[in-house]
Structures are given as structure tokens and as C-alpha cells.
BALOBA-1460 file (C-alpha; in Angstrom, 3 decimals):
// residues 125
<rec num="1" residu="q" x="0.293" y="-0.144" z="-0.269"/>
<rec num="2" residu="v" x="1.405" y="3.351" z="-0.897"/>
<rec num="3" residu="l" x="1.069" y="6.449" z="1.661"/>
<rec num="4" residu="l" x="0.986" y="9.837" z="-0.127"/>
<rec num="5" residu="v" x="1.894" y="12.795" z="1.622"/>
<rec num="6" residu="e" x="1.756" y="16.515" z="0.160"/>
<rec num="7" residu="s" x="4.143" y="19.466" z="1.673"/>
<rec num="8" residu="g" x="4.616" y="23.330" z="0.177"/>
<rec num="9" residu="g" x="1.527" y="24.806" z="0.653"/>
<rec num="10" residu="g" x="1.867" y="28.150" z="2.183"/>
<rec num="11" residu="l" x="0.233" y="31.632" z="2.183"/>
<rec num="12" residu="v" x="1.698" y="33.763" z="-0.697"/>
<rec num="13" residu="q" x="0.805" y="37.086" z="-2.345"/>
<rec num="14" residu="a" x="-1.305" y="37.060" z="-5.595"/>
<rec num="15" residu="g" x="1.324" y="36.937" z="-8.353"/>
<rec num="16" residu="g" x="3.818" y="34.954" z="-6.724"/>
<rec num="17" residu="s" x="5.095" y="31.334" z="-6.646"/>
<rec num="18" residu="l" x="4.716" y="27.651" z="-4.719"/>
<rec num="19" residu="r" x="6.237" y="24.450" z="-5.402"/>
<rec num="20" residu="l" x="4.247" y="21.689" z="-3.981"/>
<rec num="21" residu="a" x="5.394" y="18.234" z="-3.559"/>
<rec num="22" residu="c" x="3.891" y="14.622" z="-2.809"/>
<rec num="23" residu="t" x="5.997" y="12.306" z="-1.859"/>
<rec num="24" residu="a" x="5.173" y="8.499" z="-1.715"/>
<rec num="25" residu="s" x="5.952" y="5.542" z="0.610"/>
<rec num="26" residu="g" x="4.992" y="2.239" z="0.873"/>
<rec num="27" residu="r" x="5.603" y="0.896" z="-2.726"/>
<rec num="28" residu="t" x="6.863" y="2.932" z="-5.773"/>
<rec num="29" residu="i" x="4.973" y="5.142" z="-7.999"/>
<rec num="30" residu="s" x="6.989" y="4.519" z="-11.204"/>
<rec num="31" residu="s" x="4.133" y="2.952" z="-13.037"/>
<rec num="32" residu="s" x="1.532" y="5.473" z="-11.822"/>
<rec num="33" residu="r" x="-0.510" y="8.236" z="-13.390"/>
<rec num="34" residu="m" x="0.085" y="10.943" z="-11.150"/>
<rec num="35" residu="a" x="-1.923" y="13.959" z="-10.126"/>
<rec num="36" residu="w" x="-2.908" y="17.005" z="-8.183"/>
<rec num="37" residu="f" x="-6.014" y="18.279" z="-7.646"/>
<rec num="38" residu="r" x="-8.001" y="21.131" z="-5.746"/>
<rec num="39" residu="q" x="-10.718" y="21.687" z="-3.686"/>
<rec num="40" residu="v" x="-12.623" y="24.800" z="-2.032"/>
<rec num="41" residu="p" x="-15.246" y="24.013" z="0.812"/>
<rec num="42" residu="g" x="-18.635" y="23.454" z="-0.976"/>
<rec num="43" residu="n" x="-17.406" y="22.650" z="-4.134"/>
<rec num="44" residu="e" x="-16.535" y="19.599" z="-6.035"/>
<rec num="45" residu="r" x="-12.785" y="18.455" z="-6.314"/>
<rec num="46" residu="e" x="-11.580" y="19.473" z="-9.584"/>
<rec num="47" residu="v" x="-8.053" y="18.183" z="-11.543"/>
<rec num="48" residu="v" x="-4.995" y="20.815" z="-11.786"/>
<rec num="49" residu="a" x="-2.480" y="18.477" z="-13.862"/>
<rec num="50" residu="a" x="-1.478" y="14.941" z="-14.403"/>
<rec num="51" residu="i" x="1.313" y="13.207" z="-15.632"/>
<rec num="52" residu="s" x="2.542" y="9.620" z="-16.908"/>
<rec num="53" residu="w" x="3.857" y="7.305" z="-15.454"/>
<rec num="54" residu="s" x="7.574" y="8.407" z="-17.257"/>
<rec num="55" residu="g" x="6.747" y="11.815" z="-17.122"/>
<rec num="56" residu="g" x="6.860" y="12.230" z="-20.714"/>
<rec num="57" residu="v" x="3.133" y="13.595" z="-21.236"/>
<rec num="58" residu="t" x="1.205" y="16.321" z="-19.003"/>
<rec num="59" residu="y" x="-2.122" y="17.214" z="-18.565"/>
<rec num="60" residu="y" x="-3.458" y="20.791" z="-17.266"/>
<rec num="61" residu="g" x="-6.805" y="22.002" z="-16.436"/>
<rec num="62" residu="d" x="-7.219" y="25.310" z="-18.562"/>
<rec num="63" residu="y" x="-7.321" y="27.463" z="-16.007"/>
<rec num="64" residu="v" x="-3.661" y="26.886" z="-15.072"/>
<rec num="65" residu="k" x="-1.893" y="26.364" z="-18.624"/>
<rec num="66" residu="g" x="0.827" y="28.442" z="-18.530"/>
<rec num="67" residu="r" x="1.370" y="29.162" z="-14.802"/>
<rec num="68" residu="f" x="1.527" y="25.500" z="-13.620"/>
<rec num="69" residu="t" x="4.254" y="23.026" z="-14.438"/>
<rec num="70" residu="i" x="3.603" y="19.476" z="-13.157"/>
<rec num="71" residu="s" x="7.073" y="17.154" z="-12.771"/>
<rec num="72" residu="r" x="7.651" y="13.575" z="-11.331"/>
<rec num="73" residu="d" x="11.097" y="12.224" z="-10.022"/>
<rec num="74" residu="n" x="10.838" y="8.284" z="-9.862"/>
<rec num="75" residu="a" x="13.972" y="7.912" z="-8.486"/>
<rec num="76" residu="k" x="13.101" y="9.754" z="-5.369"/>
<rec num="77" residu="n" x="9.048" y="8.584" z="-5.392"/>
<rec num="78" residu="t" x="8.110" y="12.266" z="-5.754"/>
<rec num="79" residu="m" x="5.920" y="14.399" z="-7.963"/>
<rec num="80" residu="y" x="6.060" y="18.003" z="-8.447"/>
<rec num="81" residu="l" x="3.518" y="21.192" z="-8.862"/>
<rec num="82" residu="q" x="5.182" y="24.164" z="-9.829"/>
<rec num="83" residu="m" x="2.493" y="27.283" z="-9.637"/>
<rec num="84" residu="n" x="3.694" y="30.467" z="-10.545"/>
<rec num="85" residu="n" x="1.633" y="33.967" z="-11.083"/>
<rec num="86" residu="l" x="-0.690" y="32.582" z="-8.381"/>
<rec num="87" residu="n" x="-4.092" y="34.361" z="-8.034"/>
<rec num="88" residu="p" x="-6.650" y="34.132" z="-4.954"/>
<rec num="89" residu="e" x="-8.612" y="31.904" z="-6.892"/>
<rec num="90" residu="d" x="-6.173" y="29.718" z="-6.927"/>
<rec num="91" residu="t" x="-6.714" y="29.416" z="-3.226"/>
<rec num="92" residu="a" x="-8.014" y="25.886" z="-2.094"/>
<rec num="93" residu="v" x="-6.610" y="22.686" z="-0.382"/>
<rec num="94" residu="y" x="-4.390" y="20.414" z="-3.368"/>
<rec num="95" residu="y" x="-4.156" y="16.903" z="-3.697"/>
<rec num="96" residu="c" x="-2.195" y="14.566" z="-4.521"/>
<rec num="97" residu="a" x="-3.222" y="11.224" z="-6.554"/>
<rec num="98" residu="a" x="-1.985" y="8.127" z="-8.213"/>
<rec num="99" residu="g" x="-4.243" y="6.129" z="-10.430"/>
<rec num="100" residu="g" x="-4.127" y="4.308" z="-13.551"/>
<rec num="101" residu="g" x="-6.355" y="3.804" z="-16.292"/>
<rec num="102" residu="a" x="-6.780" y="4.816" z="-19.893"/>
<rec num="103" residu="a" x="-5.010" y="7.987" z="-20.866"/>
<rec num="104" residu="h" x="-8.490" y="10.135" z="-22.157"/>
<rec num="105" residu="l" x="-9.466" y="9.730" z="-18.585"/>
<rec num="106" residu="w" x="-6.863" y="11.562" z="-16.598"/>
<rec num="107" residu="a" x="-8.979" y="14.615" z="-15.377"/>
<rec num="108" residu="r" x="-11.857" y="11.807" z="-13.635"/>
<rec num="109" residu="i" x="-10.862" y="11.899" z="-9.876"/>
<rec num="110" residu="t" x="-12.223" y="7.759" z="-10.227"/>
<rec num="111" residu="s" x="-9.071" y="7.177" z="-12.329"/>
<rec num="112" residu="y" x="-7.415" y="7.821" z="-8.695"/>
<rec num="113" residu="d" x="-7.069" y="5.033" z="-5.499"/>
<rec num="114" residu="t" x="-4.565" y="6.818" z="-3.439"/>
<rec num="115" residu="w" x="-4.861" y="10.094" z="-2.521"/>
<rec num="116" residu="g" x="-2.462" y="12.148" z="0.002"/>
<rec num="117" residu="q" x="-4.116" y="14.133" z="3.401"/>
<rec num="118" residu="g" x="-3.580" y="17.942" z="1.009"/>
<rec num="119" residu="t" x="-2.155" y="20.696" z="2.082"/>
<rec num="120" residu="q" x="-3.410" y="24.070" z="2.157"/>
<rec num="121" residu="v" x="-2.824" y="26.761" z="-0.569"/>
<rec num="122" residu="t" x="-3.746" y="30.731" z="-0.030"/>
<rec num="123" residu="v" x="-2.989" y="33.416" z="-2.239"/>
<rec num="124" residu="s" x="-4.025" y="36.475" z="-0.579"/>
<rec num="125" residu="s" x="-5.037" y="39.602" z="-3.227"/>
């Protein structure tokens, strides 16, 4: 069984940057597609970005394209999310997830079976 732990969240001013990390333990994640989701209280969890097992293919939600970059280091069993030019609408709890299945289902919550506990990102105006 794999355990995912997010880190790197915090408070930042609009226009600033943060780098989130998701470290896995228990077993390797090198064969799993990984993703970042975010959720605001009262709203549904939404996908931010996803990355293939090799890191060679990445996917992004429309609202983060050009600002966020997802990457992974399988040797370190870790995935990252570099977030630049943050705005208050990016405020949410960010979750990392591991899963698999068909590539075209990368944005679906049900494609992921392992989740971290989340890390809070707050962007002030």
C-alpha cells in the first residue's frame, strides 16, 4: 500500500509562486499516473494537472495552463507542482493522487485510487 504526503503549501501574495511536492512511501509510484487536484469548501474537487508514469506526457486544467508545471522524479518517488503567477482564485486545498487506467480519463477523480491528505494553498490579493 502506498502513502502519499503533500508538502509546500502556505500563504502567498497574488503574483507569487509556490512549489508543492508529493512524496510516496510504501511502494514505488513509478508505474502510476499521478495528478494534482484541488478543492474549495462547498465545491467539487477539480483536477489541476496530471502526469504519465514516465513523465513524458502532461495534462493541465484550462485555468492553470501556462502558470503551473507538473513534474515527477521517480527515483525520489516524488511528484511536484510548480505554481507561478498565483491569484486568489487558486486558493484551495491541493491533493495529490495516484492511479492509472485509460489516458483520456486523466481528469476523472475515479481514475485515482490513492490520495494524500491535502495541503492548503492561500493566495492573498
